N, C-alpha and C positions, 0 to 999 in steps of 0.2 A: 232419257231424256231427248228428245229429237231437236238437233241443230241443223242451220245452215250456214255454208262458207262460200267463201269466192273456193275454185278449184285447186288452191293451191293451199288451203286451212285459215286462210287469213280473214279476221274480220267476222267470227262466228256468232252466230245469233240463235239462242233457244226460242222454239218455238213452240212446244210443249214436254210437261213435265210429265212422266207418267210411267207407273209401278209395272206395265204389263211386259213380260220379256218374250222375246223371241218373235217380233214384230218382221212382217216382210212389208218391205219398204218399195212403192212403186214413183214414179214421178212422169203421169200420163198428159198431165197438164202444164204449160209454161207455169203458172202461178198456183197451182196445188200439188200439194205429195199427198198417194195414196198408200194408206197401209192396211193390211190382213190381222189381224189378231190370230192368237192359239185359237181362238173357239172359231175362227171362219167367219168374224163378220170383218167387214171394211168399211173403211171410213176417208173421208178426205178433210184435207188440211190445209188452210191457206199461211200466205208467210206471216199474217197476225197473228195464229194462235187459232182462229174459226172453226171448229170442228162438226162436220154436218157425216151423221150415219149413212153410208150409202146401200148396202147389204145387211141384214137379218142375218143372226146364224146358222148358218148352211152346214151340211153331212156332206165330208167329201168333195169342198170346195175347189176348183179351180178353174183358174183366172186368165184372160188376154184380152188387153187394152187395144182400140183402136187405133189407126195413126194419129189421129188430131186428137185424140182423149176423149172424145164427147160419148163412146160408146163402151160398153163392159160386156164382152161374148164370158159367161162363165159356166159351168157345168154343176151340180150339184145332186145330191141322191134327195129324190123326193119324199120318201117312207124310210127309217129305220132298215124296212127290211130288202127292200131295191138292192138290185145286184153291180144294174149301170145307172151311171149318174145322166141325169134331162141336161138337154142344152140349152139356152137362156140368152136373151140379150137383154141389157139395162140401158137406157137411155137416157144420161144423165141431165140433159136438157128438160126432157118430157118426165122425167123421173120414171118413164112406163117400162116394165117388164114382157117381152114377148118371150112364151115357150117354144122354140122351134120344131116339136117332136122330133130330135134325134137320141137315139141314145150310144151319146160318147162325152169325153171327157175335151175341155175347150184346150185343152194339150196336141188335140188331133187338128184344129185349125187352124187358120190364119186369116187377118184379116187381110183385104183388100183396101188399096190407096184411097179408094174413092168411099168408104166406109160406107157401104152398099150391101157388098157382096162379101162372102167368107170363102176359101178353099178350106174343106174338111176331107180328112181319111172316114171315109163309112166301111162296116163289118161287111162282105160279102157273104164268108162263108168265118168259121172260125181264125183262117190261117190267113185268108187275103182279103185284103182293103181295095175300097175303090176310092177314087177321090173325085170328089164332085165341085162345081163353084155355085155357091148356094145365093139367091137375095133372098136378104135378111126383111124385106121392106112385103114383096109377096109371096115367098116360100118358095116360088121356083126353082130348081136346081138342073145344071150342066154336066155330063160327064166328062171329066178332063183326063184321068187316066186310071190305067188299072197296072198299077205296081208288082202285083202278085206278090206281095208279101205284107204282114203287118207292117203297120206305121205308128212310134210311138210317139214323135210330133214332130211338127209342122212349121214352117217357116215358109215366109213370103220375100224374098229379096225387093226394093225401093222399084225395081224396072217390070217388076212383074213377067219377066220371060221366062223363068225356071221358077220351080215349086221344089221347096226341098225341103228333105224329110231326115227322121232318122230309124231305122227299122229296127222293129222292135225284138226281133231273134238273135240281129249282131250287132246292131248299137253303133251301126257305119252310119255314114252319112251320103245320102244319094239326091241327085238331081234330075227334074222331069223338064222336059221342055213343053212350056204349054201355051206360047204365044210366039208369032214371027216378028215382034214389034222391034 
C-alpha cells in the first residue's frame, strides 16, 4: 500500500493498494509521486490515486529526475547483449523521449537547475572520466573538468558553483569548482 501523511505521520491517506514488492519511490513533482517497479517500469501516481505508466520495462534502468520534476534522465540497455547502457531524456509534458547517444548510466550525470543542461562524467579511457556540460536540447557539450579518475555518481548543488562526485575506485567524495558565481 502507498500512503501519504503529514510529516509527523498524522492524517494518513491510502493512495494505492498494490501487491508489487520492493518499489522505489520518488517525489519529483509537488502533486505526483513516481515509483519504479522491480521490473524497471516507472509509474506516476496522483494524490487521488490516478495512475499513469511513464516508462515501459527497461533493462538495467537507472534514473535521475530534473530539479522541477518535468524531465527524467534515464539509462538502460537497448538490447539484452549490450554491455553499456544508453542515456535518454523523457519530457513528462510532451511525452517525448530523446536519445543522447552517450553510453553511460544516469547516475554519472546531474541536472542543472535550468532543466536544459546536464553534467555528465564520460569515459575518456577505462580508468579516467571527463566531465561535460551537455545541452539536452541541441546535444552540444562543453568540457568542464578532467578529474583523472573514474566517477561513480555525480551531484550538483543548487548554486552550481561546484560539482560533487563519488570516485569509483575509492568511494570518496570529491568536489570540482565549475563556476565563479
